[in-house]
C-alpha positions in Angstrom: 0.0 0.0 0.0 1.3 3.5 -0.9 1.3 5.7 2.1 -0.5 9.1 1.8 1.7 12.2 1.9 -0.5 14.0 4.5 -1.2 13.3 8.1 -4.6 12.9 9.7 -3.2 13.6 13.2 0.1 14.9 14.4 0.9 14.2 18.0 3.7 16.2 19.7 5.1 15.7 23.2 1.9 14.2 24.6 2.0 13.3 28.3 -0.9 12.3 30.6 -0.9 12.1 34.4 -3.5 10.8 36.8 -2.5 12.4 40.0 1.0 11.2 40.6 0.8 8.4 38.1 2.1 8.9 34.6 0.0 7.2 32.0 1.8 8.6 28.9 5.2 10.1 28.7 6.3 12.5 25.8 4.6 10.7 22.9 5.3 12.1 19.5 4.1 10.5 16.2 2.2 11.3 13.0 -0.8 9.2 11.9 -1.0 9.1 8.2 -4.3 9.9 6.4 -6.0 6.7 5.3 -3.7 4.3 7.1 -4.5 1.6 9.6 -2.2 2.1 12.5 -1.9 -0.8 15.0 -0.9 -0.1 18.6 0.3 -3.0 20.6 1.7 -3.4 24.2 0.9 -5.1 27.5 -1.9 -4.0 29.8 -1.3 -0.6 31.5 1.1 0.4 28.7 -1.0 3.5 27.9 -2.7 2.4 24.7 -6.3 3.1 25.8 -5.3 6.4 27.4 -3.8 7.4 24.1 -7.1 6.8 22.3 -9.2 8.7 24.9 -7.0 11.7 24.4 -7.4 11.6 20.6 -11.2 12.1 20.8 -11.2 14.1 24.1 -12.9 11.4 26.2 -10.1 12.1 28.6 -12.1 15.2 29.5 -14.5 13.0 31.4 -11.8 12.1 33.9 -11.4 15.0 36.4 -8.0 13.9 37.7 -6.4 13.7 34.3 -3.7 16.2 33.3 -2.8 16.4 29.6 0.1 18.2 28.1 1.3 18.4 24.6 -0.3 19.1 21.2 -2.5 17.2 18.8 -3.1 18.8 15.4 -5.8 17.7 12.9 -5.2 20.0 10.0 -5.3 23.5 11.4 -7.1 22.4 14.6 -5.4 21.8 17.9 -7.6 19.1 19.3 -6.5 19.7 22.9 -7.2 23.4 22.8 -10.5 23.6 21.0 -13.7 24.1 22.9 -15.7 22.3 20.2 -15.4 18.9 21.9 -18.5 17.3 20.3 -17.2 18.3 16.9 -14.0 16.5 17.7 -15.9 13.4 18.7 -17.8 13.4 15.4 -14.6 13.8 13.4 -12.8 11.2 15.6 -15.1 8.3 16.3 -14.5 5.5 18.8 -15.4 1.8 19.1 -15.0 0.1 22.5 -14.0 -3.4 23.4 -17.5 -4.6 24.2 -20.2 -3.9 21.6 -22.5 -1.1 22.9 -25.6 -1.5 20.6 -28.4 0.9 21.7 -31.7 -0.6 22.7 -33.2 0.5 19.3 -33.7 -1.2 16.0 -30.8 -1.8 13.7 -31.9 1.1 11.6 -32.3 3.3 14.7 -28.8 2.6 15.8 -27.3 3.8 12.6 -29.6 6.8 12.4 -28.9 7.8 16.0 -25.9 10.0 15.4 -27.2 11.8 12.2 -30.6 12.4 13.8 -28.9 14.0 16.9 -26.9 16.2 14.4 -30.1 17.4 12.8 -30.6 15.1 9.9 -34.4 14.4 9.5 -34.9 13.7 5.7 -36.0 10.0 5.4 -34.3 9.7 2.0 -30.9 10.9 3.3 -31.2 8.7 6.4 -32.0 5.6 4.2 -28.9 6.3 2.2 -26.8 6.7 5.3 -28.1 3.5 6.8 -27.4 1.5 3.7 -24.0 3.0 3.0 -22.8 2.7 6.6 -23.9 -0.9 7.0 -22.3 -1.8 3.7 -19.0 -0.1 4.7 -19.1 -2.1 8.0 -19.7 -5.3 6.1 -23.1 -6.0 7.7 -25.6 -4.9 5.0 -26.2 -8.3 3.4 -26.8 -9.9 6.8 -29.4 -7.4 8.0 -31.0 -5.7 5.0 -34.3 -7.5 5.4 -34.6 -6.9 9.1 -33.5 -3.3 9.7 -36.5 -2.7 12.0 -35.6 -5.7 14.2 -34.0 -5.1 17.7 -30.3 -4.5 17.4 -29.7 -6.4 20.7 -30.8 -9.7 19.0 -27.7 -9.6 16.8 -24.7 -11.7 17.6 -21.8 -10.1 19.4 -19.7 -9.8 16.2 -22.7 -8.3 14.3 -23.2 -5.8 17.1 -19.6 -4.8 16.9 -19.9 -4.2 13.2 -23.2 -2.3 13.9 -21.2 -0.1 16.2 -18.7 0.6 13.4 -21.6 1.4 11.1 -23.1 3.8 13.7 -19.8 5.6 13.9 -19.4 5.7 10.1 -22.8 7.3 9.7 -21.3 10.5 11.1 -18.6 10.3 8.4 -15.6 10.5 10.8 -12.1 11.3 9.5 -10.5 9.0 12.0 -11.9 5.8 13.7 -10.4 4.6 16.9 -10.9 1.0 18.0 -10.0 -0.2 21.5 -9.7 -4.0 21.6 -12.8 -4.4 19.3 -12.4 -8.2 19.0 -11.5 -9.0 22.6 -14.9 -10.7 23.4 -15.4 -12.2 19.9 -15.0 -15.7 18.6 -12.4 -16.3 15.8 -15.0 -16.1 13.0 -16.5 -12.8 14.2 -12.9 -11.5 14.7 -12.1 -12.3 11.1 -15.1 -10.5 9.9 -14.3 -7.4 11.9 -10.7 -7.5 10.6 -12.0 -7.8 7.0 -14.2 -4.8 7.6 -11.2 -2.7 8.9 -9.0 -3.7 6.0 -11.8 -2.7 3.6 -12.3 0.7 5.3 -8.6 1.8 5.4 -7.9 4.4 2.7 -11.4 5.9 3.1 -11.0 6.5 6.8 -7.9 6.7 9.1 -8.0 3.8 11.6 -6.1 3.5 14.9 -6.5 -0.1 16.3 -5.4 -0.8 19.9 -5.0 -4.5 20.5 -3.4 -6.7 23.2 -3.0 -9.4 20.4 0.1 -8.5 18.4 -0.8 -11.0 15.8 -3.9 -9.1 15.0 -1.8 -6.0 14.3 0.5 -8.1 12.1 -2.5 -9.2 10.0 -4.2 -5.8 9.4 -2.0 -2.8 10.2 0.0 -0.8 7.7 2.3 0.4 10.5 2.5 -0.7 14.2 3.5 1.2 17.3 4.7 -0.6 20.4 3.9 1.1 23.7 5.4 0.1 27.1 5.1 1.8 30.4 3.5 4.9 28.9 6.2 5.4 26.3 6.4 4.9 22.6 9.2 2.4 22.2 9.1 1.8 18.5 7.0 2.7 15.4 7.6 1.1 12.0 6.0 -0.6 9.0 4.3 -3.6 10.4 6.3 -6.2 8.6 9.6 -4.5 9.6 8.5 -4.2 13.2 7.6 -7.9 13.5 10.5 -9.3 11.6 13.4 -6.9 12.4 12.4 -4.9 15.5 15.0 -2.3 16.5 14.4 -2.4 20.2 15.0 -5.6 22.3 11.9 -4.8 24.3 9.8 -5.0 21.2 11.4 -8.3 20.3 10.7 -9.7 23.8 7.1 -8.6 23.7 6.5 -10.1 20.2 8.1 -13.4 21.3 5.7 -13.5 24.3 8.4 -13.2 26.9 6.2 -10.7 28.8 2.7 -9.1 28.6 
């Protein structure tokens, strides 16, 4: 895959503290527009904290102190007061599927309706396009008005991706999206992410390094709140530059 020449996000000297505890320490990296960036590392390495900063969910934690700069074009994401706008542009998918207690259609329409979209024709197009992009349309097109909570776990996770895509985000963050899924559902989610890259920038946090090796264009290794190494995925997994990266990939810790 040919890398884009522009960046979706540019992170400079990002640090996060919770009281006296450092969660992230001086992180700097650029996330290329249209790429699928994998982030690996053991539990408590700072991966999830990194995601919550990117779409300002960190704001909901009163003891968090954030320093640094994140640029998205001309916008400094950490300085803007338009937090809801940031979260529309930078969507997030969580480890466990969080389907709303609505119909399948209602889940996908939820964000656009809250943003003021009311035209039935526009909503119909958004629903179909988003479900197709999430790889779910063929499985649900005849039951859009059925309860979303009756879908399987893997289908609900792809529905959550469709719900995020309906707002047409520029960046999609995923925090362990396959952690509770069986291998078949995991494969379908991974296929969806591979199909989406290029159209949307994706940042995938995973505790499973093999998942990153399968789907990511580049992979970053976090450890103890620090960015240890960032490289093309094949290079990072075959010729890591840092012995800590090598040890983690080989399963010696984590």
